[in-house]
C-alpha positions, 0 to 999 in steps of 0.5 A: 499470482500476487499482486502489492498494491501501493497507495501513495498519498500527498499529505496536503491531499489528506489534510483537505479531506474532512472528517466526515469523508475520511470516516466515509472512506475508512467505511468503504475500505471495510466494505471493499476488503470483505468484497475482495476477501468474499472473492478469494482476492484479498490476502493482506491490507494495511494503513501506514503511520506517516513517515515522520514516524519511520526510520531506515537502516542501512549496513555498511562495513563500519555496521548498521546505522539507523536514522529517523524518516523516510529512505527518501525525501518525497511529497508523496508517500505510502499510506497503505497497501493491499496484497492481492491474489489476482490471475493476471495484472489485467485482474489485478487492475480491475481490483484495485481500480475500486480502492476506494483511496483512489478517490484522493490518492494513486496507486502503484501495482506491482508483481510479486516475485516468486523466490526459489532456492537453487536446486528446487 
């Protein structure tokens, strides 16, 4: 099964991290990525730019509109994600509990739904 792990960050918490601690956490992420790649659990992971760099698109009867910023206003935002392969939610929780960002963030784990076309 595949699980996406959304890393929810609070900009105030991130701003409070020293440069040295930030470099340490980034290095820990690289080591974690290598470890879960070696076990076959890592599919992809990425850090995301701040929400002020995002755009939101919407479709209506008038067409597609584009607006600056995130879909919703929130104190926390998604700062990154991991896409994992795991046998169960329990295994995904065990893997995600080692994500270095848990030192200053929370992680939401969500199963990935497999879509199939009718008749397949």
